[in-house]
DSSP file (Angstrom, degrees, kcal/mol; ACC not computed):
  #  RESIDUE AA STRUCTURE BP1 BP2  ACC     N-H-->O    O-->H-N    N-H-->O    O-->H-N    TCO  KAPPA ALPHA  PHI   PSI    X-CA   Y-CA   Z-CA
    1    1 A M     >        0   0    0      0, 0.0     4,-2.1     0, 0.0     5,-0.2   0.000 360.0 360.0 360.0 -47.5   34.6   -9.5    6.2
    2    2 A I  H  >  +     0   0    0      1,-0.2     4,-2.0     2,-0.2     5,-0.1   0.790 360.0  56.9 -67.3 -27.0   36.8   -6.4    6.7
    3    3 A D  H  > S+     0   0    0      2,-0.2     4,-1.9     1,-0.2    -1,-0.2   0.876 106.5  49.6 -70.6 -39.0   36.8   -5.9    2.9
    4    4 A F  H  > S+     0   0    0      2,-0.2     4,-2.0     1,-0.2    -2,-0.2   0.920 110.1  49.6 -65.2 -42.4   33.0   -5.9    3.0
    5    5 A I  H  X S+     0   0    0     -4,-2.1     4,-2.7     2,-0.2    -2,-0.2   0.925 108.9  53.8 -59.9 -43.9   32.9   -3.3    5.8
    6    6 A N  H  X S+     0   0    0     -4,-2.0     4,-0.9     1,-0.2    -1,-0.2   0.906 109.9  47.0 -59.2 -44.3   35.4   -1.1    3.9
    7    7 A R  H  < S+     0   0    0     -4,-1.9     4,-0.4     2,-0.2    -1,-0.2   0.821 112.8  50.1 -64.9 -33.7   33.2   -1.2    0.9
    8    8 A L  H >< S+     0   0    0     -4,-2.0     3,-1.3     1,-0.2     4,-0.3   0.902 105.4  55.3 -72.5 -43.1   30.1   -0.4    3.0
    9    9 A I  H >< S+     0   0    0     -4,-2.7     3,-1.0     1,-0.3    -1,-0.2   0.713  93.6  69.0 -65.2 -22.0   31.6    2.5    4.8
   10   10 A I  T 3< S+     0   0    0     -4,-0.9    -1,-0.3     1,-0.2    -2,-0.2   0.841  98.1  53.3 -60.3 -34.7   32.4    4.3    1.5
   11   11 A H  T <  S+     0   0    0     -3,-1.3    -1,-0.2    -4,-0.4    -2,-0.2   0.483  85.3  95.6 -85.1  -3.3   28.6    4.8    1.0
   12   12 A I  S <  S-     0   0    0     -3,-1.0    -3,-0.0    -4,-0.3    -4,-0.0  -0.791  76.1-130.6 -91.3 122.8   27.9    6.5    4.3
   13   13 A P        -     0   0    0      0, 0.0    -2,-0.1     0, 0.0     6,-0.0  -0.246  28.3 -91.0 -74.8 164.9   28.0   10.2    3.9
   14   14 A D    >   -     0   0    0      1,-0.1     3,-0.9     2,-0.1     0, 0.0  -0.063  45.5 -95.7 -65.2 172.1   30.0   12.5    6.2
   15   15 A Y  T 3  S+     0   0    0      1,-0.2    -1,-0.1     3,-0.0     0, 0.0   0.907 120.3  26.5 -62.3 -50.7   28.4   14.0    9.3
   16   16 A H  T 3  S+     0   0    0      2,-0.1     2,-0.4     0, 0.0    -1,-0.2   0.093  89.2 132.6-104.5  21.9   27.3   17.4    8.0
   17   17 A F    <   -     0   0    0     -3,-0.9     2,-0.5     1,-0.0     0, 0.0  -0.635  49.5-141.4 -79.6 127.7   27.0   16.3    4.3
   18   18 A L        -     0   0    0     -2,-0.4     2,-0.2     2,-0.0    -2,-0.1  -0.764   9.8-147.2 -92.8 126.0   23.7   17.5    2.8
   19   19 A T    >   -     0   0    0     -2,-0.5     3,-0.7     1,-0.1     4,-0.0  -0.575  14.6-128.7 -89.9 159.7   22.0   15.1    0.5
   20   20 A T  G >  S+     0   0    0      1,-0.2     3,-1.3    -2,-0.2     6,-0.3   0.462  86.3  93.5 -88.1   2.3   19.9   16.4   -2.5
   21   21 A R  G 3  S+     0   0    0      1,-0.3    -1,-0.2     4,-0.1    -3,-0.0   0.746  91.9  41.8 -67.1 -21.7   16.8   14.5   -1.8
   22   22 A Y  G <  S+     0   0    0     -3,-0.7     2,-0.3     5,-0.1    -1,-0.3   0.323 107.4  71.7-103.4   5.0   15.3   17.5    0.2
   23   23 A Y  S X  S-     0   0    0     -3,-1.3     3,-1.5     4,-0.1     4,-0.1  -0.863  92.4  -7.9-127.1 153.6   16.4   20.3   -2.1
   24   24 A G  G >  S-     0   0    0     -2,-0.3     3,-1.1     1,-0.3     6,-0.3  -0.347 125.9 -13.0  71.9-141.6   15.4   21.6   -5.5
   25   25 A F  G 3  S+     0   0    0      1,-0.2    -1,-0.3    -2,-0.1     9,-0.1   0.645 131.2  66.5 -74.1 -12.5   13.0   19.5   -7.6
   26   26 A Y  G <  S+     0   0    0     -3,-1.5    -1,-0.2    -6,-0.3    -2,-0.2   0.638  80.4  98.7 -84.1  -9.2   13.4   16.5   -5.2
   27   27 A A  S X  S-     0   0    0     -3,-1.1     3,-0.7     1,-0.1    -5,-0.1  -0.457  76.2-133.1 -78.1 147.2   11.8   18.4   -2.4
   28   28 A N  G >  S+     0   0    0      1,-0.2     3,-1.0    -2,-0.1    -1,-0.1   0.815 104.1  60.8 -68.0 -26.1    8.1   17.7   -1.7
   29   29 A A  G >  S+     0   0    0      1,-0.2     3,-0.6     2,-0.1     4,-0.3   0.728  94.9  62.3 -72.4 -23.3    7.4   21.4   -1.4
   30   30 A S  G <>  +     0   0    0     -3,-0.7     4,-2.6    -6,-0.3    -1,-0.2   0.189  68.1 107.2 -91.2  21.8    8.5   22.1   -5.0
   31   31 A K  H <> S+     0   0    0     -3,-1.0     4,-1.9     1,-0.2    -1,-0.2   0.905  82.5  46.5 -62.7 -40.4    5.8   19.8   -6.5
   32   32 A K  H <> S+     0   0    0     -3,-0.6     4,-2.3     2,-0.2    -1,-0.2   0.896 111.4  52.2 -71.4 -36.6    3.8   22.9   -7.7
   33   33 A T  H  > S+     0   0    0     -4,-0.3     4,-2.3     1,-0.2    -2,-0.2   0.929 109.2  50.4 -63.3 -44.0    7.1   24.5   -9.1
   34   34 A L  H  X S+     0   0    0     -4,-2.6     4,-2.3     1,-0.2    -1,-0.2   0.890 108.0  52.7 -62.7 -39.4    7.8   21.3  -11.0
   35   35 A D  H  X S+     0   0    0     -4,-1.9     4,-2.0     1,-0.2    -1,-0.2   0.901 109.1  49.6 -65.2 -37.8    4.3   21.2  -12.5
   36   36 A K  H  X S+     0   0    0     -4,-2.3     4,-2.7     2,-0.2    -2,-0.2   0.913 109.8  50.9 -67.9 -36.8    4.8   24.8  -13.7
   37   37 A V  H  X S+     0   0    0     -4,-2.3     4,-2.5     1,-0.2    -2,-0.2   0.903 109.6  52.0 -61.2 -41.0    8.2   23.8  -15.3
   38   38 A H  H  X>S+     0   0    0     -4,-2.3     5,-3.0     2,-0.2     4,-0.5   0.891 111.1  45.0 -65.0 -40.4    6.5   21.0  -17.0
   39   39 A T  H  <5S+     0   0    0     -4,-2.0     3,-0.5     3,-0.2    -2,-0.2   0.901 113.5  51.6 -70.6 -39.9    3.7   23.2  -18.5
   40   40 A L  H  <5S+     0   0    0     -4,-2.7    -2,-0.2     1,-0.2    -1,-0.2   0.917 115.9  38.6 -62.1 -43.5    6.2   25.8  -19.5
   41   41 A L  H  <5S-     0   0    0     -4,-2.5    -1,-0.2    -5,-0.2    -2,-0.2   0.498 109.9-124.4 -87.9  -1.7    8.4   23.3  -21.3
   42   42 A K  T  <5 +     0   0    0     -4,-0.5     2,-0.6    -3,-0.5    -3,-0.2   0.917  53.5 159.5  58.7  47.5    5.3   21.5  -22.6
   43   43 A I      < -     0   0    0     -5,-3.0     2,-0.2    -6,-0.2    -1,-0.2  -0.882  36.3-136.7-101.5 124.9    6.4   18.2  -21.1
   44   44 A L        -     0   0    0     -2,-0.6     2,-0.3     1,-0.1     3,-0.0  -0.580  21.6-124.2 -78.4 142.2    3.8   15.5  -20.5
   45   45 A K        -     0   0    0     -2,-0.2     3,-0.1     1,-0.1    -1,-0.1  -0.638   7.2-144.6 -82.5 144.3    4.1   13.7  -17.2
   46   46 A N  S    S+     0   0    0     -2,-0.3     2,-0.3     1,-0.1    -1,-0.1   0.814  82.5  29.1 -75.8 -31.3    4.4   10.0  -17.4
   47   47 A K  S    S-     0   0    0     -3,-0.0     2,-0.7     2,-0.0    -1,-0.1  -0.911  76.8-123.3-128.4 152.8    2.4    9.4  -14.2
   48   48 A D        -     0   0    0     -2,-0.3    -2,-0.0     1,-0.1     0, 0.0  -0.889  26.5-179.9 -96.1 116.6   -0.4   11.2  -12.4
   49   49 A Y        +     0   0    0     -2,-0.7    -1,-0.1     4,-0.1    -2,-0.0   0.034  30.2 135.8-106.5  23.8    0.9   11.9   -8.9
   50   50 A S     >  -     0   0    0      1,-0.1     4,-2.2     4,-0.0     5,-0.2  -0.249  66.7-111.8 -72.0 165.0   -2.2   13.7   -7.6
   51   51 A R  H  > S+     0   0    0      1,-0.2     4,-2.5     2,-0.2     5,-0.2   0.856 115.0  53.8 -67.2 -36.8   -3.6   12.8   -4.2
   52   52 A E  H  > S+     0   0    0      1,-0.2     4,-2.0     2,-0.2    -1,-0.2   0.898 109.6  47.0 -65.8 -39.0   -6.7   11.2   -5.5
   53   53 A T  H  > S+     0   0    0      2,-0.2     4,-2.3     1,-0.2    -2,-0.2   0.896 112.6  49.4 -68.6 -37.9   -4.8    8.9   -7.7
   54   54 A R  H  X S+     0   0    0     -4,-2.2     4,-1.8     2,-0.2    -2,-0.2   0.897 112.1  48.1 -66.0 -40.4   -2.4    8.0   -4.9
   55   55 A T  H  X S+     0   0    0     -4,-2.5     4,-2.1     2,-0.2    -1,-0.2   0.871 110.2  51.9 -68.5 -35.5   -5.2    7.3   -2.5
   56   56 A K  H  X S+     0   0    0     -4,-2.0     4,-2.3     2,-0.2    -2,-0.2   0.928 111.2  47.5 -63.8 -45.4   -7.0    5.2   -5.1
   57   57 A A  H  X S+     0   0    0     -4,-2.3     4,-2.1     1,-0.2    -2,-0.2   0.841 110.8  51.3 -64.6 -33.6   -3.9    3.1   -5.7
   58   58 A L  H  X S+     0   0    0     -4,-1.8     4,-2.6     2,-0.2    -1,-0.2   0.894 109.3  49.6 -71.3 -36.9   -3.4    2.7   -2.0
   59   59 A K  H  X S+     0   0    0     -4,-2.1     4,-2.0     2,-0.2    -2,-0.2   0.899 111.5  50.0 -65.7 -41.6   -7.0    1.5   -1.5
   60   60 A N  H  X S+     0   0    0     -4,-2.3     4,-1.1     2,-0.2    -2,-0.2   0.918 111.7  48.6 -61.3 -44.1   -6.5   -1.0   -4.4
   61   61 A K  H  < S+     0   0    0     -4,-2.1     3,-0.5     1,-0.2     4,-0.4   0.923 113.8  44.9 -64.2 -44.2   -3.3   -2.3   -2.9
   62   62 A L  H >< S+     0   0    0     -4,-2.6     3,-1.1     1,-0.2    -1,-0.2   0.802 106.4  61.9 -70.8 -25.6   -4.9   -2.7    0.6
   63   63 A N  H >< S+     0   0    0     -4,-2.0     3,-1.5     1,-0.2     6,-0.3   0.791  91.2  67.5 -65.5 -29.6   -7.9   -4.4   -1.0
   64   64 A K  T 3< S+     0   0    0     -4,-1.1    -1,-0.2    -3,-0.5    -2,-0.2   0.745  93.8  59.6 -61.2 -23.9   -5.6   -7.1   -2.3
   65   65 A F  T <  S+     0   0    0     -3,-1.1    -1,-0.3    -4,-0.4     2,-0.2   0.467  84.0 101.6 -87.8  -2.4   -5.1   -8.3    1.3
   66   66 A R  S <> S-     0   0    0     -3,-1.5     4,-2.1    -4,-0.1     5,-0.2  -0.538  78.8-121.5 -88.2 153.0   -8.7   -9.0    2.0
   67   67 A Y  H  > S+     0   0    0      1,-0.2     4,-2.1    -2,-0.2     5,-0.2   0.891 107.2  49.8 -56.8 -46.1  -10.1  -12.5    1.9
   68   68 A R  H  > S+     0   0    0      1,-0.2     4,-2.0     2,-0.2    -1,-0.2   0.934 113.8  42.3 -68.7 -44.8  -12.7  -11.9   -0.7
   69   69 A T  H  > S+     0   0    0     -6,-0.3     4,-2.1     1,-0.2    -1,-0.2   0.807 110.6  57.7 -73.5 -25.4  -10.5  -10.2   -3.3
   70   70 A H  H  X S+     0   0    0     -4,-2.1     4,-2.1     2,-0.2    -1,-0.2   0.920 109.5  44.8 -65.0 -43.5   -7.7  -12.7   -2.6
   71   71 A L  H  X S+     0   0    0     -4,-2.1     4,-2.7     2,-0.2     6,-0.8   0.855 111.7  52.5 -70.0 -34.1  -10.1  -15.6   -3.5
   72   72 A I  H  X S+     0   0    0     -4,-2.0     4,-1.1     4,-0.2    -1,-0.2   0.902 113.8  43.2 -67.4 -39.8  -11.4  -13.8   -6.6
   73   73 A D  H  < S+     0   0    0     -4,-2.1    -2,-0.2     2,-0.1    -1,-0.2   0.860 121.2  41.1 -72.9 -34.6   -7.9  -13.2   -7.9
   74   74 A S  H  < S+     0   0    0     -4,-2.1    -2,-0.2    -5,-0.2    -3,-0.2   0.929 134.2  13.3 -75.6 -48.9   -6.8  -16.8   -7.0
   75   75 A F  H  < S-     0   0    0     -4,-2.7    -3,-0.2     2,-0.2    -2,-0.1   0.348  91.5-121.8-116.6   3.2   -9.7  -18.9   -8.1
   76   76 A N  S  < S+     0   0    0     -4,-1.1     2,-0.4    -5,-0.4    -4,-0.2   0.900  77.7 114.8  51.8  41.9  -11.9  -16.5  -10.2
   77   77 A R        -     0   0    0     -6,-0.8    -2,-0.2     3,-0.0    -1,-0.2  -0.976  65.1-137.0-147.0 130.0  -14.7  -17.1   -7.8
   78   78 A D    >   -     0   0    0     -2,-0.4     3,-1.3     1,-0.1    -9,-0.1  -0.729  14.1-150.1 -88.3 123.9  -16.4  -14.7   -5.4
   79   79 A P  T 3  S+     0   0    0      0, 0.0    -1,-0.1     0, 0.0   -11,-0.0   0.746  93.5  44.6 -69.7 -20.9  -17.0  -16.5   -2.0
   80   80 A I  T 3  S+     0   0    0      2,-0.1     8,-3.3   -12,-0.0     2,-0.6   0.189  89.4 100.1-108.4  21.2  -20.1  -14.5   -1.1
   81   81 A Q  B <   -A   87   0A   0     -3,-1.3     6,-0.2     6,-0.2    -3,-0.1  -0.903  66.3-139.3-106.5 123.9  -21.8  -14.7   -4.5
   82   82 A C    >   -     0   0    0      4,-3.4     3,-1.8    -2,-0.6    -4,-0.1  -0.184  26.8-104.9 -72.5 167.1  -24.5  -17.4   -4.7
   83   83 A K  T 3  S+     0   0    0      1,-0.3    -1,-0.1     2,-0.1    -2,-0.0   0.765 122.1  62.0 -64.0 -24.4  -25.1  -19.6   -7.7
   84   84 A C  T 3  S-     0   0    0      2,-0.1    -1,-0.3     1,-0.0     3,-0.1   0.304 120.6-110.5 -82.2   8.8  -28.1  -17.5   -8.6
   85   85 A K  S <  S+     0   0    0     -3,-1.8     2,-0.3     1,-0.3    -2,-0.1   0.592  77.2 132.3  70.2  15.4  -25.7  -14.5   -9.0
   86   86 A A        -     0   0    0      1,-0.0    -4,-3.4     0, 0.0     2,-0.5  -0.757  59.1-121.2 -94.8 147.0  -27.1  -12.8   -5.8
   87   87 A T  B     -A   81   0A   0     -2,-0.3    -6,-0.2    -6,-0.2     2,-0.1  -0.757  24.2-130.6 -89.5 124.0  -24.6  -11.5   -3.3
   88   88 A M        -     0   0    0     -8,-3.3     2,-0.4    -2,-0.5    -8,-0.0  -0.344  17.5-144.2 -70.2 149.5  -24.9  -12.9    0.2
   89   89 A Q        -     0   0    0     -2,-0.1     2,-0.4     0, 0.0    -1,-0.0  -0.885  17.3-115.6-113.8 148.9  -25.0  -10.6    3.3
   90   90 A Y        +     0   0    0     -2,-0.4     3,-0.1     1,-0.2     0, 0.0  -0.697  38.1 164.5 -84.6 130.5  -23.5  -11.2    6.7
   91   91 A T        -     0   0    0     -2,-0.4     2,-0.3     1,-0.4    -1,-0.2   0.772  57.7 -30.9-111.0 -47.6  -26.1  -11.5    9.4
   92   92 A Y        -     0   0    0      2,-0.0     2,-0.5     0, 0.0    -1,-0.4  -0.985  48.8-117.1-165.1 165.5  -24.4  -13.1   12.4
   93   93 A T        -     0   0    0     -2,-0.3     2,-0.5    -3,-0.1    -3,-0.0  -0.962  26.8-137.9-112.2 125.3  -21.7  -15.5   13.6
   94   94 A Y        -     0   0    0     -2,-0.5     3,-0.1     2,-0.0    -2,-0.0  -0.741  14.7-166.5 -84.4 126.7  -22.6  -18.6   15.4
   95   95 A N    >   -     0   0    0     -2,-0.5     3,-1.1     1,-0.1    -2,-0.0  -0.935   7.4-167.4-112.9 109.6  -20.4  -19.4   18.3
   96   96 A P  T 3  S+     0   0    0      0, 0.0    -1,-0.1     0, 0.0    -2,-0.0   0.687  86.6  56.0 -71.9 -12.4  -21.0  -23.0   19.6
   97   97 A F  T >  S+     0   0    0     -3,-0.1     3,-1.1     2,-0.0     2,-0.1   0.519  79.9 112.0 -94.9  -7.1  -19.0  -22.3   22.8
   98   98 A K  T <  S+     0   0    0     -3,-1.1     3,-0.1     1,-0.3    -3,-0.0  -0.418  86.3   5.9 -72.6 143.7  -20.9  -19.3   23.9
   99   99 A D  T 3  S+     0   0    0      1,-0.2     2,-0.4    -2,-0.1    -1,-0.3   0.787  96.2 134.2  54.4  33.7  -23.0  -19.7   27.1
  100  100 A K    <   -     0   0    0     -3,-1.1     2,-0.4     2,-0.0    -1,-0.2  -0.890  52.1-129.2-109.2 142.8  -21.6  -23.2   27.8
  101  101 A R        -     0   0    0     -2,-0.4     2,-0.9    -3,-0.1     3,-0.2  -0.704   5.9-146.4 -89.9 142.1  -20.4  -24.3   31.2
  102  102 A Y    >   +     0   0    0     -2,-0.4     3,-0.6     1,-0.2    -1,-0.0  -0.737  29.1 163.8-105.9  84.0  -17.0  -25.9   31.5
  103  103 A D  T 3   +     0   0    0     -2,-0.9    -1,-0.2     1,-0.2    -2,-0.0   0.750  70.0  65.7 -73.7 -24.2  -17.6  -28.3   34.4
  104  104 A A  T 3  S+     0   0    0     -3,-0.2    -1,-0.2     2,-0.1    -2,-0.1   0.766  86.5  82.8 -71.9 -24.7  -14.5  -30.2   33.6
  105  105 A L    <         0   0    0     -3,-0.6    -3,-0.0     1,-0.1     0, 0.0  -0.520 360.0 360.0 -77.6 144.9  -12.3  -27.3   34.5
  106  106 A P              0   0    0      0, 0.0    -1,-0.1     0, 0.0    -3,-0.1   0.494 360.0 360.0 -71.6 360.0  -11.4  -26.8   38.2
């Protein structure tokens, strides 16, 4: 146990030690500078990190957690699509317990 803690403490930086994740090309503010360097060196970017691409990817990721897309991915069947290929629309939810009296309760 002490051996594990000793190996873990080695990776904790000192109190005033500055990490490089916020400086140079790693900083978020230097994104434009990095794009200029890529254009000057004629280096093609592997990925598109634009805001539009990131928001689209986030929406796709969040869409995976929805009931409809989960069923389409799992069973290749859309739960709100009719056999005649028309998409059903939500109108209301029936609650059988609404407006009922509970006489059995004190």
